[in-house]
N, C-alpha and C positions, 0 to 999 in steps of 0.2 A: 237757925236762920229763917227769916220770914220770907216765904216764897210767893206770897200772894201778889205783891207788887211786881215781882220779877216776871211771873208768868204772864201778866197782862201785856208785857212788851216782848214776849218770847219770839225769837226770830223763826222764820219759816224755813230758811235754808240750813242745811247741815253744816256748812262751813262758810267762811267769808269769801264769797265768789270774786269780789273786786280784788282782794289780795291774791287769790289764786290766779286770776287773769293777769295781774301785774307781773307775777313771777313767770308765768308762761310766756308773756310778751318779751321779758328780758332774755329768757332762754332762746326764744326764736331769733331775736336780734343777735344773740351770742353766736348762734350757728352761722348766720350770714357773715358776721364781722370776723370771726376766727378764720373762715375760709378766705375772705377778702384780704385780710392782713397777712396770711401765711402763704398764699398761692405762689408768689414769686420765690420766697425763701425755700419752699418745699420743692419747687422745680429745679432750683439752682443748687441745692444741696446734693452732693455726690452720694450721700448715704440714703437718700430717699428718691429723688428724681421722679416724684409723683405729685402733681399739683393737689391731689385729694388726700395726701398723707395726713396732714393735721386735721382736716375736716373729718376723716374717718375715725381717727383717734378721739377727737372731741365728741363725736357721736357715741363712741363706745363709753367714754367717761360719763356722758349724759345718761345712757342706759343704766350703767352701774349706779350712778348717783340717784336716779329716779327709782330704781329698784330698792336701794337702801332707804330712800325717803319713804317709799311705800311701807316697808317693814317698820320704820320708825313711827309712822303714823298709826300703825296698829297697836303700838305699845302704850298702855295707859301711863299718864305722867306720874302716877303714884310709884310706878316701877323705877323711873329715873330718880325720883326723890329717895327711894329706899337704897338704891345702889350708886348714888352720886359720888360718894367717897371712893368707892371701888373704881368707878370710871375715871375719876381724877388720878387715882394711884396708877391706873393703867397708862394714862397719858404720861406720867412722870417716868414710868418704866420704859416707855417707848423713847422718851427724850434721852434716857441713859443709853439705850441700845443703839441709837443712831450715832452716838459718839464712839462706839466700839469699832475699831478697824476691821474691815472684812464684812461688817454688817451695814454700816452707814455708807452711802455713796457720796463721793465728793464731786460737786459740779461747780465750776467757776470759783474754786477756793472755799466753798462752804459745804459742810457735811450736814445735809438736811433731809436726806431721803433714805428709806429702807426699801430695797427691791423686793417686790412680791410677784415677780415674773410678769403678770398681766398689767400691774400698775405699780408705780413708785409711791409708797406711802410716805407722807410728810407728817411726822409726829406733831409738829406745831399746830396743824389743823385739828388734830384730835384734841389737843390741849385747849384750844379755843372753846370748843363745845363743852369739854369737860369742866372748864372754868365757869362757864355759864351755869351748868347743872350743880356744881359743888358750891359756888359762891351763893347761889340762890338758897340752897339747903342750909348752908352755914348761917346765912343772915336770918333765916326763919328760926333756926334752932337757938340762935344767940340774941334774939330780938331784945330781951330784957337785960342783956349784958353789953350791948353795943356802946353804952356810955362809959364802959370800963376799958381802960387802956390794956390792962393785963389780961382780962378774961374775954373781952370782945374783939380787940384789934390784933393783939400780938400773935394768936394762933394763925389767923389768916395771913398776917404779914410774913410769918415764918414759911408758910406754904408758898407764898409768892416769891420769896427770896430763893427758894430751891428751884422754882421754875425759871426765874430770871437767870440764875447761875448757869443752868443747863442750856437755855436758849442763847446766851451770850457765848457759850463754848462752841456753838455750831459755826459761825455766829448768825443769829437771826434777830436783829434789833427791831425790825418791823413787827414781827410776831409778838415780841416782848411788849411793845407799845400797845398793841391791841389787847393782849391778855391783861395788862395792868389797867387799861381803860375799862374793861369789863368788870374786873374785881372792884375797882374804886367806884364805878358807877352803881353797882349793885349794893355796896355798902352804904353809899349816899342815899339811894332810894329806900334802903331798909331802915334808915333813921339813925345812922351812926352819929355819935356826938360831934358837933360841928368843930369844936376846938381840936379834937383828935383828927378829924378829916382835913382841916386846914393845915395842921402840922404835917400830916402825911403828904398832902399836895406839895407843900414847900420842900419836904425832903425828896420827893420824886423829881422836882425840877433841878435841885442841886445834884442829885444822883445822875440824872441824864446828862447834865453839863459835864460832870466829872468823867462819865463814860466816853463822851465825845472827845474831850481833851486828852484823855489817857490812851486813846487808840489812834495811831496814825491813819489807819484804814477809814475809821468813822470820821475823823477830822478832815480827811481829804474829800470825802463825800459832801460834808457840810460846806466846805469852802467852794467846792465845785458847783453846788446848787446856788450859792450866793452870787456868783458871777460866772456863768457857764461860758461866756464869750471871752473870758480871760485865757482859756485854754480849750478852744472849740474842737480841737483834734485829739485832746487828751481827756482829762477828768470831766470836762464839760460837754463831751461829744454827744452822749445820749440825750441830755436835757436840751441842748441847743437844737437838735433835730426834732425833738418833741415840740418845742416852741415854734419851729418853722412849720411843722405839720398843722398845728393849731392855727397859726397865722394864715396859712394858705386857704384854710376852710372858710374864712370870713363868715358871712351870715348864713349862707345856705349850702356851703360845701362845693367840692369839685365834682361830686357825683360818685355813686357806688362803684367801686373798683378802680377809680381814677387816681387814687393816692400815689404820689411819687415817693414819699418818704419811706413807704413800706418796701421799696425796691432796693433792699440792702443798705439803706442809709440809716434807718432807725432800728437799733437793736431791740430785741424782745417785743417786736411790734404786735405779736399775737398773744402776748402774755401780760407783762406789767404795763406796757405802753399801748394797749389796744385803744384806750380812750383818745390818744392823739390821732390815731388812724380814723376813728369815728368822727372826730372834730374836723379832720381834713376832708373827709368825704361827705359829711352832712352838716358841717358848719355849726355856728352858734345855736341855731334853732334845734338841730339834732341833739346837741349836748344838753340843752335845756329840757328837752323831752326825756332824755335818759335820766337826768338828775331828778326830774319830776317823778319818774317811776320809783327810784330809790327812796325819795322822800315819802312817797305814798306807802311803801312797804314798811318803813320805819314808823311812820305815823300809825299804821294799823297795828303794828307790834305793840306800841305803847297803849293803844286803845284796848287791845285784847288784854293787856296787863291790868288796865283800869277795871275792865269788866270782871276779871278774875278776882280782883280785890273786893269788889262789891259783893261777890259771892263767897267771900271769906276764903278764897283759895290763894293764900299768900305765896306759897312756893311757886305755883303756876304763874302768878302775876309777875314775879321776879324773873322767872325763866323767859317769859315772853318779852319783857323789857330788856333782859340781858341779850337776847338774840337781836333785838332792835339796836342796842348799843353796838354790838359786834358788827353787824352789817353796815350801820351808819358810820361808825368811826373808821372802818377799813375803806369804805367808799370815799370818805373825806380824805384819808391819807393818800389813796391812789390818785384821786383827782388833783390833790395838792402837789404830788410829785410830778405828775404829767404837766402841770402848769407852772412848775418852778417855784411854788410857794413853800414846798417842803423838800428836804433832802431825799435822795433815792433810798427806798427801804426794802425793795424786793417784795412788795405786797401786790397781789392780784386784785382786779376789780371783781367784787363778788357777783356770782351768777353770770359772768360775762367772759372773763379771760380764759384762755386755754390752760388747762392744768387739772390733772386727775384728782388728787387729794383735795385741793381747794374746792373744786366743783362738787365732789361727792359730799363733803361735810357741810358745804353751803346748803345743798339740797336736803340733807338730813336735818339741819337746823331749822329750815323753813317748814319741814314736815312736822317737827316737834311743835313749832309755833301754830301750825294749822290744827294739830291735835289738841293743844290747849283751847283754841277757839271752839273746836268741835265739842269738847267736853263741857265748856261753858254753855253752849247752845242746848245740849242735852239736858243739863240741869235746869235751864230756864224754861224748857218745855215740860219739865216735871219728871224726867227720867232719872233713875239712879245712875251715877257716873260709873 
């Protein structure tokens, strides 16, 4: 690798400060909005009766997540590449364990959590990061075989079928959509044969349609999202109140803390539907700023991937872009659900919603992204990685 031209434009900062500040700003907004969205619910709930209950827990999750992110930042990306298959296997083992009665916790009819006393671990969040690491390594290892259906595509397809089966057993259709988007996105960026990719995309659409039609539960969600006003007190209740909250916000919102929908009207106001509360309190302008921050993070993730590729660090390039796909697609899904453009999927808003596992692995993922950028900058300054 010719480093002469690279050193000439070597960055002076150890990490991408603009990316770090965007992440810090989202986390700061998250603290404020989780408290704002949960205060009434926390006070009114007989099991808590403390307005600071969710704020304190969210702070604990942030501390755990930031600690995990700090550790992840110290780990060279070569380590993740070496052990990516084992991390992916660990994710599958956790998906199996969560389905075992007595180990997996059932909440609202879904078995998605494993109790670890301090925190409830959600294996699907582990699998999202594991898929990024494994799919990136697989794509690099199989670069010269991605044109082959048998050698390039089918092994990854088999792995994703196993993950899909386990996620649908929980059920967690939203996590499945994110995981599949990551895997397909990285195969596409890695140069998979377009005929194979097109066939895969068509098969995915058909499979999703069959999954929806074959399940009364999923079909009910889809029909409810298409016309929430048809049954505003039943299957359309959550979405109709989300739309009311967004509509009340208008251009500049009703002001911080002044949301009405969070007062026991909008379910999951501090988790899956926190965007609706933000829209009500800060309006269209506030949502545009929020979307701008997410767009910046995704843009920087892809830019870091491009820089890695220039340095012939192909695994690191795909990891960075895989994290960008993960955060971008999950943000898109969450916003789509809140606005009634997509059926309810049970996905949190990355780096924003209340939730231990989601926040922890979001922070670990952006720490890995910052590590890729850190290593790139060291190489450009002439240091050995």
